[in-house]
DRENZAVO-605672 format. One record per atom (N, C-alpha, C, O): x, y, z; residue number from 1; residue in three letters; atom name. Coordinates in pm, whole numbers, padded with zeros to 5 digits. Atoms other than C-alpha are relative to their C-alpha. Layout:
<sites>
       xx       yy       zz   num   residu   atome
        X        Y        Z   NUM      ala      CA
...
</sites>
This chain:
<sites>
       xx       yy       zz   num   residu   atome
   -00108    00086    00044     1      met       N
   -03120    00999   -01965     1      met      CA
   -00059   -00138   -00029     1      met       C
   -00137   -00191    00050     1      met       O
    00057    00128    00039     2      ser       N
   -03199    00678   -02145     2      ser      CA
    00067   -00115    00075     2      ser       C
    00185   -00109    00110     2      ser       O
   -00053    00118   -00069     3      arg       N
   -03156    00340   -01978     3      arg      CA
    00101   -00073   -00087     3      arg       C
    00196   -00131   -00034     3      arg       O
   -00095    00065    00091     4      ile       N
   -02978    00204   -02285     4      ile      CA
    00135    00071    00008     4      ile       C
    00239    00006    00019     4      ile       O
   -00125   -00076   -00012     5      phe       N
   -02719    00484   -02271     5      phe      CA
    00068   -00031    00132     5      phe       C
    00189   -00055    00135     5      phe       O
   -00056    00024   -00132     6      leu       N
   -02669    00430   -01898     6      leu      CA
    00058   -00142    00009     6      leu       C
    00166   -00160    00066     6      leu       O
   -00049    00138   -00001     7      gly       N
   -02631    00052   -01942     7      gly      CA
    00128   -00015   -00080     7      gly       C
    00223   -00078   -00034     7      gly       O
   -00120    00007    00084     8      val       N
   -02380    00088   -02226     8      val      CA
    00115    00073    00068     8      val       C
    00229    00026    00065     8      val       O
   -00103   -00079   -00069     9      tyr       N
   -02191    00353   -02029     9      tyr      CA
    00061   -00080    00116     9      tyr       C
    00183   -00085    00130     9      tyr       O
   -00049    00077   -00114    10      val       N
   -02164    00135   -01717    10      val      CA
    00083   -00119   -00047    10      val       C
    00188   -00147    00011    10      val       O
   -00076    00114    00052    11      ile       N
   -02048   -00168   -01918    11      ile      CA
    00134    00046   -00057    11      ile       C
    00237   -00016   -00031    11      ile       O
   -00125   -00050    00056    12      asn       N
   -01789    00038   -02109    12      asn      CA
    00097    00047    00108    12      asn       C
    00217    00018    00101    12      asn       O
   -00086   -00046   -00110    13      val       N
   -01655    00201   -01792    13      val      CA
    00056   -00120    00074    13      val       C
    00174   -00120    00111    13      val       O
   -00046    00120   -00069    14      trp       N
   -01634   -00140   -01626    14      trp      CA
    00113   -00068   -00079    14      trp       C
    00213   -00108   -00020    14      trp       O
   -00104    00062    00084    15      val       N
   -01433   -00282   -01920    15      val      CA
    00127    00084    00001    15      val       C
    00236    00030    00014    15      val       O
   -00116   -00088    00000    16      val       N
   -01203    00021   -01933    16      val      CA
    00074   -00007    00133    16      val       C
    00196   -00016    00136    16      val       O
   -00064    00010   -00132    17      leu       N
   -01138    00008   -01558    17      leu      CA
    00067   -00134    00021    17      leu       C
    00172   -00141    00084    17      leu       O
   -00061    00132   -00008    18      leu       N
   -01069   -00365   -01580    18      leu      CA
    00132   -00002   -00076    18      leu       C
    00232   -00053   -00025    18      leu       O
   -00123   -00005    00080    19      leu       N
   -00812   -00307   -01856    19      leu      CA
    00106    00089    00065    19      leu       C
    00224    00054    00067    19      leu       O
   -00095   -00090   -00067    20      ile       N
   -00653   -00015   -01671    20      ile      CA
    00060   -00070    00122    20      ile       C
    00180   -00063    00146    20      ile       O
   -00047    00070   -00119    21      asn       N
   -00630   -00222   -01354    21      asn      CA
    00099   -00111   -00036    21      asn       C
    00194   -00135    00039    21      asn       O
   -00087    00110    00041    22      arg       N
   -00463   -00508   -01543    22      arg      CA
    00131    00049   -00062    22      arg       C
    00236   -00007   -00032    22      arg       O
   -00117   -00035    00081    23      tyr       N
   -00219   -00323   -01771    23      tyr      CA
    00070    00130    00037    23      tyr       C
    00186    00147    00001    23      tyr       O
   -00059   -00130   -00025    24      leu       N
   -00154    00028   -01640    24      leu      CA
    00125   -00007    00087    24      leu       C
    00225    00058    00057    24      leu       O
   -00117    00006   -00087    25      his       N
    00085   -00064   -01359    25      his      CA
    00120   -00062   -00069    25      his       C
    00233   -00019   -00045    25      his       O
   -00112    00058    00077    26      asp       N
    00296   -00284   -01591    26      asp      CA
    00058    00104   -00096    26      asp       C
    00180    00116   -00108    26      asp       O
   -00046   -00101    00096    27      trp       N
    00314   -00005   -01849    27      trp      CA
    00075    00112    00073    27      trp       C
    00182    00155    00029    27      trp       O
   -00067   -00105   -00076    28      leu       N
    00401    00259   -01587    28      leu      CA
    00135   -00048    00053    28      leu       C
    00232    00028    00052    28      leu       O
   -00127    00054   -00049    29      ala       N
    00671    00032   -01438    29      ala      CA
    00101   -00009   -00112    29      ala       C
    00219    00019   -00090    29      ala       O
   -00091    00008    00114    30      thr       N
    00821   -00024   -01783    30      thr      CA
    00052    00138   -00036    30      thr       C
    00171    00153   -00065    30      thr       O
   -00043   -00136    00033    31      val       N
    00831    00349   -01851    31      val      CA
    00090    00056    00110    31      val       C
    00193    00116    00081    31      val       O
   -00075   -00059   -00112    32      ala       N
    00957    00446   -01505    32      ala      CA
    00133   -00068    00025    32      ala       C
    00230   -00002    00062    32      ala       O
   -00120    00074   -00034    33      phe       N
    01217    00172   -01465    33      phe      CA
    00074   -00051   -00123    33      phe       C
    00119   -00166   -00125    33      phe       O
   -00075    00040    00118    34      ser       N
    01379    00162   -01805    34      ser      CA
    00131    00078   -00006    34      ser       C
    00140    00190    00045    34      ser       O
   -00127   -00068    00020    35      gly       N
    01736    00249   -01894    35      gly      CA
    00074    00029    00128    35      gly       C
    00108   -00063    00202    35      gly       O
   -00082   -00041   -00114    36      ala       N
    01918    00445   -01626    36      ala      CA
   -00071   -00015    00134    36      ala       C
   -00008    00001    00239    36      ala       O
    00075    00011   -00125    37      asn       N
    01645    00389   -01368    37      asn      CA
    00002   -00141    00060    37      asn       C
   -00065   -00165    00160    37      asn       O
   -00010    00135   -00055    38      thr       N
    01733    00022   -01311    38      thr      CA
    00112   -00007    00103    38      thr       C
    00207    00070    00098    38      thr       O
   -00101    00021   -00104    39      val       N
    01933   -00099   -01012    39      val      CA
    00067   -00133   -00026    39      val       C
    00002   -00238   -00025    39      val       O
   -00075    00124    00016    40      asn       N
    02207   -00352   -01077    40      asn      CA
    00006   -00072    00133    40      asn       C
    00045   -00015    00235    40      asn       O
    00013    00077   -00123    41      thr       N
    02160   -00628   -00821    41      thr      CA
    00078   -00129   -00012    41      thr       C
    00080   -00193   -00117    41      thr       O
   -00077    00124   -00008    42      val       N
    02380   -00918   -00715    42      val      CA
   -00056   -00082    00114    42      val       C
   -00086   -00029    00221    42      val       O
    00043    00093   -00104    43      leu       N
    02267   -01223   -00520    43      leu      CA
    00124   -00063    00063    43      leu       C
    00219   -00095   -00008    43      leu       O
   -00111    00064   -00069    44      val       N
    02501   -01368   -00256    44      val      CA
   -00056   -00121    00073    44      val       C
   -00147   -00108    00156    44      val       O
    00047    00123   -00062    45      gly       N
    02452   -01730   -00151    45      gly      CA
    00045   -00119   -00078    45      gly       C
    00155   -00120   -00135    45      gly       O
   -00031    00122    00073    46      ser       N
    02444   -02073   -00306    46      ser      CA
   -00108   -00024   -00105    46      ser       C
   -00211    00043   -00108    46      ser       O
    00097    00034    00104    47      ala       N
    02265   -02228   -00601    47      ala      CA
   -00131   -00048    00061    47      ala       C
   -00238   -00018    00008    47      ala       O
    00124    00049   -00063    48      ser       N
    02017   -02398   -00367    48      ser      CA
   -00081    00115    00060    48      ser       C
   -00204    00109    00061    48      ser       O
    00074   -00114   -00053    49      ser       N
    01929   -02064   -00205    49      ser      CA
   -00065    00081   -00112    49      ser       C
   -00170    00142   -00090    49      ser       O
    00060   -00069    00115    50      val       N
    01863   -01913   -00550    50      val      CA
   -00127   -00072   -00042    50      val       C
   -00224   -00007   -00083    50      val       O
    00119    00076    00038    51      glu       N
    01616   -02192   -00622    51      glu      CA
   -00122    00038    00084    51      glu       C
   -00235    00033    00036    51      glu       O
    00111   -00038   -00088    52      gln       N
    01407   -02076   -00324    52      gln      CA
   -00068    00129   -00046    52      gln       C
   -00188    00147   -00024    52      gln       O
    00056   -00130    00039    53      val       N
    01358   -01727   -00473    53      val      CA
   -00008    00017   -00152    53      val       C
   -00022    00128   -00202    53      val       O
   -00003   -00007    00146    54      glu       N
    01362   -01813   -00844    54      glu      CA
   -00126    00063   -00059    54      glu       C
   -00117    00141   -00154    54      glu       O
    00124   -00061    00049    55      asp       N
    00995   -01720   -00897    55      asp      CA
    00001    00151    00022    55      asp       C
   -00042    00227   -00064    55      asp       O
   -00008   -00141   -00031    56      trp       N
    01052   -01385   -00728    56      trp      CA
    00098    00070   -00096    56      trp       C
    00071    00182   -00141    56      trp       O
   -00100   -00059    00089    57      ile       N
    01361   -01320   -00944    57      ile      CA
   -00059    00025   -00139    57      ile       C
   -00028    00126   -00202    57      ile       O
    00059   -00014    00134    58      gln       N
    01160   -01372   -01264    58      gln      CA
   -00088    00123   -00011    58      gln       C
   -00106    00175   -00122    58      gln       O
    00092   -00114    00002    59      asn       N
    00923   -01086   -01166    59      asn      CA
    00068    00133    00028    59      asn       C
   -00002    00234    00039    59      asn       O
   -00067   -00123   -00039    60      gln       N
    01188   -00824   -01086    60      gln      CA
    00025    00100   -00113    60      gln       C
    00025    00220   -00084    60      gln       O
   -00025   -00103    00102    61      pro       N
    01259   -00659   -01426    61      pro      CA
   -00107    00107   -00010    61      pro       C
   -00071    00223   -00033    61      pro       O
    00098   -00109    00010    62      pro       N
    00925   -00472   -01429    62      pro      CA
    00016    00107    00107    62      pro       C
   -00029    00220    00086    62      pro       O
   -00013   -00102   -00103    63      ile       N
    01018   -00294   -01105    63      ile      CA
    00141    00059    00005    63      ile       C
    00177    00122    00105    63      ile       O
   -00128   -00069    00012    64      gly       N
    01364   -00186   -01215    64      gly      CA
    00119   -00068    00064    64      gly       C
    00222   -00004    00083    64      gly       O
   -00112    00072   -00060    65      met       N
    01584   -00452   -01059    65      met      CA
    00062   -00090   -00105    65      met       C
   -00004   -00182   -00155    65      met       O
   -00070    00082    00098    66      gln       N
    01840   -00600   -01295    66      gln      CA
    00093   -00095    00074    66      gln       C
    00194   -00051    00130    66      gln       O
   -00082    00099   -00069    67      ile       N
    01982   -00923   -01150    67      ile      CA
    00117   -00036   -00091    67      ile       C
    00099   -00091   -00200    67      ile       O
   -00120    00026    00080    68      leu       N
    02340   -00952   -01276    68      leu      CA
    00049   -00143    00015    68      leu       C
    00100   -00201   -00081    68      leu       O
   -00045    00136   -00020    69      gly       N
    02419   -01289   -01124    69      gly      CA
    00016   -00034    00147    69      gly       C
   -00025    00042    00235    69      gly       O
   -00018    00054   -00134    70      leu       N
    02513   -01493   -00820    70      leu      CA
    00147    00006    00038    70      leu       C
    00234   -00035   -00039    70      leu       O
   -00133    00010   -00060    71      val       N
    02819   -01446   -00603    71      val      CA
   -00010   -00118    00095    71      val       C
   -00079   -00113    00197    71      val       O
    00011    00127   -00069    72      asn       N
    02869   -01797   -00472    72      asn      CA
    00100   -00007    00114    72      asn       C
    00211    00043    00101    72      asn       O
   -00095    00017   -00109    73      tyr       N
    03027   -01881   -00138    73      tyr      CA
    00070   -00135   -00007    73      tyr       C
    00171   -00155    00060    73      tyr       O
   -00065    00129    00021    74      asp       N
    03110   -02237   -00245    74      asp      CA
    00082    00004   -00128    74      asp       C
    00049    00078   -00221    74      asp       O
   -00082    00007    00121    75      arg       N
    03377   -02318   -00499    75      arg      CA
   -00059   -00095   -00104    75      arg       C
   -00020   -00091   -00220    75      arg       O
    00056    00094    00097    76      glu       N
    03167   -02593   -00658    76      glu      CA
   -00093    00072   -00096    76      glu       C
   -00162    00167   -00057    76      glu       O
    00086   -00057    00103    77      glu       N
    02986   -02508   -00977    77      glu      CA
   -00131   -00078   -00003    77      glu       C
   -00128   -00201   -00004    77      glu       O
    00127    00073    00010    78      pro       N
    02615   -02592   -00990    78      pro      CA
   -00018   -00057   -00140    78      pro       C
    00042   -00009   -00236    78      pro       O
    00028    00057    00132    79      thr       N
    02487   -02809   -01272    79      thr      CA
   -00090    00095   -00077    79      thr       C
   -00149    00186   -00019    79      thr       O
    00078   -00093    00081    80      glu       N
    02308   -02642   -01561    80      glu      CA
   -00148   -00002    00034    80      glu       C
   -00220    00092    00000    80      glu       O
    00141    00008   -00038    81      asn       N
    01972   -02758   -01423    81      asn      CA
   -00032    00074    00129    81      asn       C
   -00149    00095    00160    81      asn       O
    00024   -00060   -00130    82      asp       N
    02018   -02585   -01089    82      asp      CA
   -00060    00139   -00009    82      asp       C
   -00169    00163    00044    82      asp       O
    00047   -00138    00004    83      ile       N
    01978   -02215   -01169    83      ile      CA
    00014    00057   -00140    83      ile       C
    00092    00007   -00221    83      ile       O
   -00001   -00064    00131    84      asp       N
    01916   -01988   -01467    84      asp      CA
    00084    00126   -00005    84      asp       C
    00096    00186   -00111    84      asp       O
   -00079   -00122    00000    85      ile       N
    02136   -01697   -01360    85      ile      CA
    00149   -00036    00007    85      ile       C
    00185   -00140    00063    85      ile       O
   -00143    00034    00003    86      pro       N
    02514   -01683   -01413    86      pro      CA
    00066    00020    00136    86      pro       C
    00024    00103    00217    86      pro       O
   -00083   -00020   -00118    87      ile       N
    02766   -01722   -01136    87      ile      CA
    00111    00094   -00041    87      ile       C
    00187    00065   -00133    87      ile       O
   -00095   -00104    00042    88      ile       N
    02982   -01410   -01151    88      ile      CA
    00122    00010    00089    88      ile       C
    00207    00096    00069    88      ile       O
   -00119   -00001   -00082    89      gly       N
    03234   -01488   -00881    89      gly      CA
   -00020   -00065    00135    89      gly       C
   -00126   -00119    00166    89      gly       O
   -00001    00054   -00135    90      his       N
    03320   -01599   -00532    90      his      CA
   -00013    00115    00099    90      his       C
    00019    00229    00067    90      his       O
    00022   -00102   -00101    91      val       N
    03240   -01413   -00212    91      val      CA
    00129    00077    00031    91      val       C
    00123    00195    00064    91      val       O
   -00126   -00069   -00027    92      ser       N
    03609   -01331   -00165    92      ser      CA
    00027    00111   -00101    92      ser       C
    00108    00200   -00075    92      ser       O
   -00016   -00102    00105    93      glu       N
    03586   -01122   -00486    93      glu      CA
   -00112    00102    00001    93      glu       C
   -00126    00179   -00094    93      glu       O
    00120   -00083   -00003    94      leu       N
    03272   -00934   -00376    94      leu      CA
    00030    00148   -00021    94      leu       C
   -00041    00215   -00096    94      leu       O
   -00031   -00143    00012    95      ala       N
    03434   -00590   -00344    95      ala      CA
    00032    00036   -00145    95      ala       C
   -00014    00139   -00195    95      ala       O
   -00035   -00027    00140    96      asp       N
    03579   -00610   -00697    96      asp      CA
   -00124   -00009   -00089    96      asp       C
   -00141    00073   -00179    96      asp       O
    00121    00017    00081    97      ile       N
    03249   -00733   -00842    97      ile      CA
   -00092    00121    00016    97      ile       C
   -00145    00172   -00082    97      ile       O
    00088   -00114   -00025    98      leu       N
    03050   -00453   -00677    98      leu      CA
    00052    00125   -00069    98      leu       C
   -00025    00204   -00124    98      leu       O
   -00060   -00119    00061    99      his       N
    03292   -00191   -00804    99      his      CA
   -00002   -00008   -00152    99      his       C
   -00039    00090   -00218    99      his       O
   -00009    00015    00146   100      glu       N
    03338   -00327   -01160   100      glu      CA
   -00136    00005   -00069   100      glu       C
   -00149    00063   -00176   100      glu       O
    00131    00012    00065   101      lys       N
    02971   -00395   -01233   101      lys      CA
   -00097    00110    00042   101      lys       C
   -00214    00106    00005   101      lys       O
    00082   -00113   -00043   102      asp       N
    02840   -00074   -01070   102      asp      CA
   -00130   -00049    00067   102      asp       C
   -00240   -00010    00029   102      asp       O
    00112    00062   -00070   103      val       N
    02616   -00270   -00834   103      val      CA
   -00055    00098    00104   103      val       C
    00021    00161    00178   103      val       O
    00064   -00089   -00095   104      gly       N
    02365   -00069   -00631   104      gly      CA
   -00071   -00074    00111   104      gly       C
   -00111   -00014    00211   104      gly       O
    00076    00075   -00099   105      gln       N
    02202   -00351   -00437   105      gln      CA
    00052   -00144    00007   105      gln       C
    00081   -00205   -00096   105      gln       O
   -00042    00138   -00024   106      val       N
    02307   -00685   -00286   106      val      CA
   -00110   -00068    00079   106      val       C
   -00162   -00012    00176   106      val       O
    00099    00078   -00073   107      ile       N
    02063   -00953   -00175   107      ile      CA
    00070   -00120    00060   107      ile       C
    00120   -00206   -00012   107      ile       O
   -00064    00109   -00072   108      leu       N
    02201   -01187    00090   108      leu      CA
   -00103   -00109    00019   108      leu       C
   -00199   -00093    00095   108      leu       O
    00097    00108   -00003   109      leu       N
    02020   -01516    00044   109      leu      CA
    00021   -00095    00117   109      leu       C
   -00073   -00157    00165   109      leu       O
   -00031    00089   -00111   110      glu       N
    02196   -01710    00318   110      glu      CA
    00084    00074    00101   110      glu       C
    00182    00140    00066   110      glu       O
   -00078   -00065   -00105   111      ser       N
    02320   -01581    00648   111      ser      CA
    00038   -00097    00109   111      ser       C
    00091   -00057    00213   111      ser       O
   -00022    00099   -00106   112      arg       N
    02355   -01904    00842   112      arg      CA
    00136   -00067   -00007   112      arg       C
    00164   -00157    00072   112      arg       O
   -00130    00065    00015   113      arg       N
    02705   -01996    00729   113      arg      CA
    00093    00031    00117   113      arg       C
    00128   -00059    00194   113      arg       O
   -00087   -00038   -00111   114      ser       N
    02925   -01803    00969   114      ser      CA
   -00010    00150    00021   114      ser       C
   -00043    00226   -00070   114      ser       O
    00008   -00142   -00036   115      arg       N
    02935   -01472    01148   115      arg      CA
    00104    00082   -00078   115      arg       C
    00074    00193   -00122   115      arg       O
   -00105   -00074    00071   116      ser       N
    03264   -01369    00982   116      ser      CA
   -00036    00020   -00147   116      ser       C
   -00006    00125   -00205   116      ser       O
    00040   -00009    00140   117      trp       N
    03124   -01438    00635   117      trp      CA
   -00106    00109   -00017   117      trp       C
   -00097    00190   -00109   117      trp       O
    00106   -00101    00006   118      val       N
    02814   -01227    00700   118      val      CA
    00058    00139    00027   118      val       C
    00022    00235   -00041   118      val       O
   -00063   -00129   -00032   119      thr       N
    03024   -00949    00857   119      thr      CA
    00079    00052   -00120   119      thr       C
    00077    00172   -00147   119      thr       O
   -00075   -00041    00120   120      tyr       N
    03246   -00945    00547   120      tyr      CA
   -00095    00056   -00107   120      tyr       C
   -00066    00159   -00167   120      tyr       O
    00096   -00046    00102   121      val       N
    02944   -00912    00314   121      val      CA
   -00058    00136    00040   121      val       C
   -00067    00226   -00043   121      val       O
    00060   -00126   -00046   122      val       N
    02787   -00636    00526   122      val      CA
    00101    00114   -00011   122      val       C
    00066    00221   -00062   122      val       O
   -00100   -00108    00005   123      ser       N
    03110   -00434    00556   123      ser      CA
    00038    00036   -00143   123      ser       C
    00061    00152   -00173   123      ser       O
   -00031   -00028    00141   124      thr       N
    03185   -00469    00185   124      thr      CA
   -00111    00082   -00064   124      thr       C
   -00082    00177   -00137   124      thr       O
    00112   -00077    00054   125      cys       N
    02837   -00344    00092   125      cys      CA
    00002    00143    00054   125      cys       C
   -00024    00238   -00019   125      cys       O
   -00005   -00132   -00063   126      tyr       N
    02874   -00055    00336   126      tyr      CA
    00110    00085   -00065   126      tyr       C
    00087    00202   -00097   126      tyr       O
   -00111   -00074    00061   127      arg       N
    03213    00047    00192   127      arg      CA
   -00030    00041   -00144   127      arg       C
    00008    00150   -00188   127      arg       O
    00029   -00027    00141   128      glu       N
    03087    00028   -00167   128      glu      CA
   -00128    00081   -00019   128      glu       C
   -00160    00120   -00132   128      glu       O
    00122   -00080    00009   129      gly       N
    02764    00215   -00089   129      gly      CA
   -00117   -00074   -00060   129      gly       C
   -00202   -00013   -00125   129      gly       O
    00108    00082    00055   130      cys       N
    02533   -00072   -00184   130      cys      CA
   -00108   -00024    00105   130      cys       C
   -00078   -00041    00223   130      cys       O
    00112    00038   -00086   131      arg       N
    02190   -00134   -00037   131      arg      CA
    00008   -00150    00020   131      arg       C
    00035   -00224   -00074   131      arg       O
   -00005    00142   -00031   132      leu       N
    02180   -00472    00137   132      leu      CA
   -00137   -00048    00044   132      leu       C
   -00192    00004    00141   132      leu       O
    00124    00066   -00039   133      leu       N
    01864   -00683    00149   133      leu      CA
    00035   -00139    00051   133      leu       C
    00118   -00208   -00008   133      leu       O
   -00027    00131   -00059   134      ile       N
    01864   -00993    00369   134      ile      CA
   -00128   -00082   -00007   134      ile       C
   -00232   -00041    00045   134      ile       O
    00116    00088    00013   135      leu       N
    01629   -01279    00285   135      leu      CA
   -00037   -00057    00135   135      leu       C
    00049   -00102    00210   135      leu       O
    00051    00058   -00124   136      asn       N
    01413   -01393    00575   136      asn      CA
   -00020   -00150   -00023   136      asn       C
   -00110   -00190   -00097   136      asn       O
    00011    00144    00026   137      pro       N
    01466   -01771    00587   137      pro      CA
   -00116   -00068    00071   137      pro       C
   -00145   -00184    00042   137      pro       O
    00105    00062   -00080   138      trp       N
    01178   -01833    00829   138      trp      CA
   -00131   -00015   -00075   138      trp       C
   -00211   -00102   -00040   138      trp       O
    00130    00005    00068   139      glu       N
    00891   -01773    00585   139      glu      CA
   -00025   -00133   -00071   139      glu       C
   -00141   -00168   -00096   139      glu       O
    00021    00127    00067   140      glu       N
    00951   -02106    00415   140      glu      CA
   -00062   -00105    00093   140      glu       C
   -00113   -00207    00046   140      glu       O
    00055    00095   -00096   141      tyr       N
    00838   -02283    00736   141      tyr      CA
   -00145    00028    00036   141      tyr       C
   -00211   -00057    00097   141      tyr       O
    00135   -00040   -00039   142      phe       N
    00507   -02099    00775   142      phe      CA
   -00084    00025   -00124   142      phe       C
   -00031    00054   -00231   142      phe       O
    00091   -00024    00111   143      asn       N
    00201   -02062    00556   143      asn      CA
   -00047    00144   -00006   143      asn       C
   -00128    00179   -00092   143      asn       O
    00041   -00139   -00006   144      gln       N
    00161   -01694    00647   144      gln      CA
    00123    00089   -00011   144      gln       C
    00233    00048    00026   144      gln       O
   -00113   -00093    00002   145      pro       N
    00379   -01390    00583   145      pro      CA
    00036    00043    00141   145      pro       C
   -00050    00053    00229   145      pro       O
   -00048   -00045   -00130   146      leu       N
    00591   -01276    00875   146      leu      CA
    00026    00149   -00003   146      leu       C
    00070    00203   -00105   146      leu       O
   -00022   -00143   -00013   147      thr       N
    00611   -00917    00996   147      thr      CA
    00107    00023    00105   147      thr       C
    00104   -00037    00213   147      thr       O
   -00107   -00030   -00095   148      ala       N
    00921   -00777    01164   148      ala      CA
   -00049    00101    00104   148      ala       C
   -00117    00198    00072   148      ala       O
    00035   -00089   -00111   149      ile       N
    00874   -00613    01504   149      ile      CA
    00129    00027    00077   149      ile       C
    00200   -00065    00116   149      ile       O
   -00117   -00039   -00078   150      asp       N
    01149   -00419    01682   150      asp      CA
   -00042    00015    00146   150      asp       C
   -00132    00093    00178   150      asp       O
    00023   -00008   -00144   151      glu       N
    01149   -00470    02059   151      glu      CA
    00134    00027    00066   151      glu       C
    00212   -00065    00091   151      glu       O
   -00128   -00036   -00060   152      gly       N
    01439   -00280    02213   152      gly      CA
    00113   -00024   -00098   152      gly       C
    00113    00031   -00209   152      gly       O
   -00116    00029    00085   153      asp       N
    01764   -00413    02071   153      asp      CA
   -00019   -00122   -00087   153      asp       C
    00073   -00162   -00159   153      asp       O
    00023    00125    00072   154      his       N
    01604   -00721    01915   154      his      CA
   -00111    00017   -00104   154      his       C
   -00200    00101   -00089   154      his       O
    00105    00005    00102   155      thr       N
    01395   -00789    01605   155      thr      CA
   -00066   -00136    00006   155      thr       C
    00002   -00239   -00001   155      thr       O
    00078    00124   -00004   156      phe       N
    01122   -01050    01626   156      phe      CA
   -00091   -00004   -00124   156      phe       C
   -00116    00099   -00187   156      phe       O
    00096    00015    00108   157      phe       N
    00888   -01188    01362   157      phe      CA
   -00131   -00049    00058   157      phe       C
   -00133   -00132    00149   157      phe       O
    00132    00043   -00041   158      thr       N
    00516   -01229    01408   158      thr      CA
   -00080   -00034   -00125   158      thr       C
   -00055    00020   -00233   158      thr       O
    00087    00033    00111   159      met       N
    00251   -01386    01188   159      met      CA
   -00112    00101   -00007   159      met       C
   -00162    00148    00095   159      met       O
    00109   -00098    00017   160      gln       N
   -00010   -01154    01044   160      gln      CA
   -00132   -00067    00025   160      gln       C
   -00236   -00003    00016   160      gln       O
</sites>
């Protein structure tokens, strides 16, 4: 086997693997999560809580999550500079919104308001058959990701 052939082969394989590593997962996600394979998702919180996860929201379409909008718990309307997603209603209308828009997933951005408010959101998601994701507010205070640990009846977070 010639050294020139081997050198060209190694360089070509390296370039092909680099391109596959960069573009294949995006292409597969686009094919797998297009059309009926997307999950309609609603955010529940305030405009300021959306600002905390805005970068994450921008990266969700490739993995099949379609963010429909924000269900706001405050009656005030944010200014146009606050967020880029539409406000689709108030928390008191959550059951109607989930049913009308065929929502499959709800992301609770704030849970520190009141126990009754959180209980209402959880029970509404349960009744409508929606998956509920709860944002961990503690990660904004630390420079490391937190890992959840179940200890008996309690959940703790630890740094990796």
